[in-house]
Every structure is written in structure tokens, then in C-alpha cells.
C-alpha positions in Angstrom: -34.9 -14.3 7.8 -38.4 -12.8 7.7 -41.4 -14.7 9.1 -42.9 -15.1 5.7 -39.8 -16.7 4.3 -39.4 -19.0 7.3 -43.0 -20.1 7.5 -42.9 -22.9 4.9 -39.9 -24.5 6.7 -41.6 -24.2 10.1 -44.8 -25.8 8.8 -42.8 -28.7 7.2 -40.7 -29.3 10.3 -43.8 -29.3 12.5 -45.6 -31.8 10.3 -42.5 -33.9 10.0 -42.0 -34.0 13.8 -45.6 -35.1 14.4 -45.4 -37.7 11.7 -42.1 -39.2 12.9 -43.3 -39.3 16.5 -46.5 -41.0 15.5 -44.6 -43.6 13.5 -42.2 -44.2 16.3 -45.1 -44.7 18.8 -46.8 -47.1 16.4 -43.6 -49.0 15.7 -42.8 -49.5 19.4 -46.2 -50.8 20.2 -46.8 -53.7 17.7 -50.2 -54.3 19.1 -49.3 -53.7 22.7 -49.1 -50.5 24.7 -45.9 -48.6 23.7 -43.1 -48.0 26.1 -43.8 -44.4 27.1 -40.2 -43.6 28.1 -38.8 -44.9 24.8 -41.3 -43.0 22.8 -40.6 -39.8 24.8 -36.9 -40.2 24.2 -37.4 -40.8 20.5 -39.7 -37.8 20.3 -37.0 -35.6 22.0 -34.4 -36.8 19.5 -36.7 -36.0 16.6 -37.4 -32.5 18.0 -33.6 -31.9 18.5 -33.0 -33.0 14.9 -35.6 -30.6 13.6 -34.2 -27.8 15.8 -30.7 -28.4 14.4 -32.0 -28.2 10.9 -33.8 -25.0 11.7 -30.5 -23.6 13.0 -29.0 -24.6 9.6 -31.7 -22.8 7.7 -31.3 -19.7 9.8 -27.5 -20.0 9.3 -26.9 -19.8 13.0 -24.8 -22.9 13.6 -21.3 -24.0 14.6 -19.4 -26.2 12.2 -20.1 -29.4 14.0 -23.9 -29.3 13.6 -24.1 -31.5 10.4 -22.0 -34.1 12.1 -24.3 -34.1 15.1 -27.3 -34.4 12.8 -25.8 -37.5 11.1 -25.1 -39.0 14.5 -28.6 -38.4 15.8 -30.1 -39.7 12.5 -28.3 -43.1 12.6 -27.3 -43.6 16.2 -30.9 -44.3 17.6 -31.1 -47.4 15.3 -29.1 -49.2 18.0 -31.9 -48.5 20.5 -35.1 -48.3 18.5 -34.3 -50.7 15.7 -36.8 -50.8 12.8 -39.1 -48.4 14.6 -36.6 -45.5 14.1 -36.4 -43.7 10.9 -35.8 -43.0 8.3 -35.0 -39.5 9.6 -31.8 -39.0 7.5 -33.7 -36.6 5.3 -32.9 -33.7 7.7 -29.0 -34.1 7.6 -29.3 -34.9 3.8 -31.1 -31.5 3.4 -28.7 -29.7 5.7 -25.5 -30.6 4.1 -26.1 -28.8 0.7 -27.1 -25.7 2.8 -23.8 -25.8 4.8 -21.3 -27.0 2.2 -21.1 -25.3 -1.2 -21.1 -27.1 -4.5 -20.4 -30.8 -4.9 -19.2 -31.2 -1.3 -22.7 -30.6 0.0 -24.5 -32.8 -2.5 -21.8 -35.5 -2.1 -22.4 -35.5 1.6 -26.2 -35.7 1.1 -25.7 -38.7 -1.3 -23.5 -40.4 1.4 -26.3 -39.9 4.0 -28.8 -41.5 1.7 -26.4 -44.3 0.9 -25.9 -44.8 4.6 -29.7 -45.2 5.1 -29.7 -47.9 2.4 -26.7 -49.6 4.0 -28.3 -49.6 7.5 -31.4 -51.2 6.1 -29.5 -53.8 4.1 -26.7 -54.8 6.5 -27.7 -53.8 10.0 -31.5 -54.2 9.9 -32.2 -56.4 7.0 -35.6 -57.7 8.2 -37.5 -55.5 5.8 -35.6 -56.8 2.8 -34.3 -55.0 -0.3 -37.6 -53.4 -1.1 -37.9 -51.7 2.3 -34.3 -50.6 2.2 -34.8 -49.0 -1.2 -38.0 -47.3 0.1 -36.2 -45.9 3.1 -33.4 -44.5 1.0 -35.7 -43.0 -1.6 -37.9 -41.5 1.2 -34.8 -39.9 2.7 -33.7 -38.5 -0.7 -37.2 -37.2 -1.6 -37.9 -35.6 1.8 -34.4 -34.2 1.9 -34.9 -32.5 -1.5 -38.2 -31.2 -0.3 -36.7 -29.7 2.8 -33.7 -28.3 0.9 -36.0 -26.7 -1.7 -38.2 -25.1 1.0 -35.2 -23.7 2.8 -33.7 -22.3 -0.4 -37.0 -20.7 -1.3 -36.9 -18.9 2.0 -33.4 -17.8 1.4 -34.3 -16.5 -2.1 -37.3 -14.6 -0.6 -35.0 -13.0 2.0 -32.4 -12.1 -0.7 -35.1 -10.6 -2.9 -36.3 -8.4 -0.1 -32.8 -7.3 0.7 -32.2 -6.5 -3.0 -35.3 -4.5 -3.2 -34.3 -2.5 -0.1 -30.9 -1.8 -1.7 -32.5 -0.7 -4.9 -34.9 1.5 -3.0 -32.1 3.1 -1.1 -30.2 3.7 -4.4 -33.2 5.2 -6.0 -33.7 7.6 -3.1 -30.1 8.6 -3.3 -30.4 9.2 -7.1 -33.5 11.3 -6.5 -31.8 13.4 -3.9 -28.9 14.0 -6.2 -31.2 15.1 -9.0 -33.1 17.5 -6.7 -29.9 18.9 -5.4 -28.7 19.5 -9.0 -31.9 21.3 -9.9 -31.7 23.4 -6.8 -28.1 24.3 -7.5 -29.0 25.2 -11.1 -32.0 27.3 -10.2 -30.3 29.0 -7.3 -27.1 29.6 -9.4 -29.1 31.3 -12.2 -30.9 33.5 -9.8 -27.8 34.4 -7.8 -25.9 35.1 -11.0 -28.6 37.6 -12.0 -28.5 39.2 -8.6 -24.7 39.5 -8.7 -24.9 41.0 -12.2 -27.5 43.5 -11.1 -25.4 44.4 -8.1 -22.5 45.2 -10.4 -24.6 47.3 -12.7 -26.0 49.1 -9.6 -22.5 49.8 -8.4 -21.6 51.4 -11.8 -24.9 53.3 -12.1 -26.9 53.6 -8.8 -29.5 55.8 -10.3 -30.4 53.4 -13.1 -30.3 50.2 -11.0 -31.6 51.0 -7.5 -31.0 48.6 -4.5 -34.7 47.7 -4.5 -34.2 45.7 -7.7 -31.4 43.7 -5.9 -33.6 42.9 -3.0 -36.4 41.8 -5.4 -34.0 39.6 -7.3 -32.8 37.9 -4.1 -36.4 37.4 -3.0 -37.2 35.8 -6.3 -34.2 33.4 -5.9 -35.4 32.5 -2.5 -39.0 31.9 -3.7 -37.7 29.6 -6.5 -35.7 27.5 -4.1 -38.6 27.2 -1.7 -41.0 26.2 -4.5 -38.7 23.5 -5.8 -38.1 22.2 -2.3 -41.9 22.1 -1.6 -42.6 20.4 -4.8 -40.2 17.5 -4.2 -41.1 17.2 -0.6 
């Protein structure tokens, strides 16, 4: 993928990393100095999640990457509690990029539903409103990440299509030039051959000099056509 096509995804991932790390640090402090080791561990997990998503966007990934993303999105709740997440937007955006059709979108819906279930059943302190907010945030951000990645893919596909069309156009132009050269040279050579036959029948009337001049004119025609299209 070209740099231009990848730039929106890189910008979004960078901003998302900074945002999630700042939220994690604020959530771990609660008015007191945050636990630096815990914040660093959480920051590393966020960066790894973003790196895995970037691998998905670049389509350089083994089959188990989405499963690892889901594990990294929900597993840290056991350590960080309410201070972690919601970061399930990244696996929710990755699944439609990896799995085609309804399989990818169904997987993304399950991830969002998992975020809602975690907030309702495992960490219910925020109540229903917070659980709905977390699920909707995951869905909205996931759609945003997916749209950005697809835009990059479309830009890359458009560039590849243009390159293919340009190559086809060059090939068509070469064929056209070759046809014109064959036609021009064939006409001249036919005239030279006819003159040669007439000279063989009547050397006095058709001297060899005329044959040489006809061949020279054929060569000049070919050169002029070639120079024009060059």
C-alpha cells in the first residue's frame, strides 16, 4: 500500500493510541499518582493492538491475528478493570477486513455485544447507560477505522487499475505504430519489387538507379514514422 493510502490509518491509530493511554493513566490515578508500571503495561498492550490492526490493514497477517486482538481487547479488564477500554473497536474493525461478507460483520457485531456484556455483567458499576455508551463507542470507532482502511485499499486498487490501463494503452499504441510501419514499408517494398521485375524485363527502360532510389525512399519513410512516434 502506498504511503498516501496508508496515511489516514496511521494518523487515526496514532491519535487513538495517545487517547487510550491518556484515558488509562487518568483512570488508574483517581486523584492519586498513577501506578507507572500498570500504565506502561497498558500502553504496551494498546500499541500492540494498534500494530496488529495495522498488520490487518496491510494484509500481512497470519490467521490467528483477529483472535489475538479479541483476547487483548477483553483480557486486560481482569487487571485494569473500568480503567481499561473500550478498545474493542480495533478487533471490530479488523474482522470485516479479514472475513468476507456476513462472517466479518457478524464477528464485529459479536465483539460489540461482548463489550456490552462485559460492562453489564462483569463491571456493572457504570450502569446500563455506561455499558451502552461503551458498546456504541466501540461500534462507531470500529466503523471509522474500517472505513479509513477500506478507503486506503480503494486508493491502492485505483492506482493499480490506472497502471494496468496505462500499460494496455502503451501496448495498443505500439501495435498501432507497428501496423502503420508494416503498411508503409510494405507499400514501398512492393513498389521496389515491381520496379525490380520491370528492370529485369527491360534494363534500358528501368535502370538500377531507380531501384536504389525506391529502396532509399522506403527507408526514409520508415525512419520518419519512427521518429514521429518516438
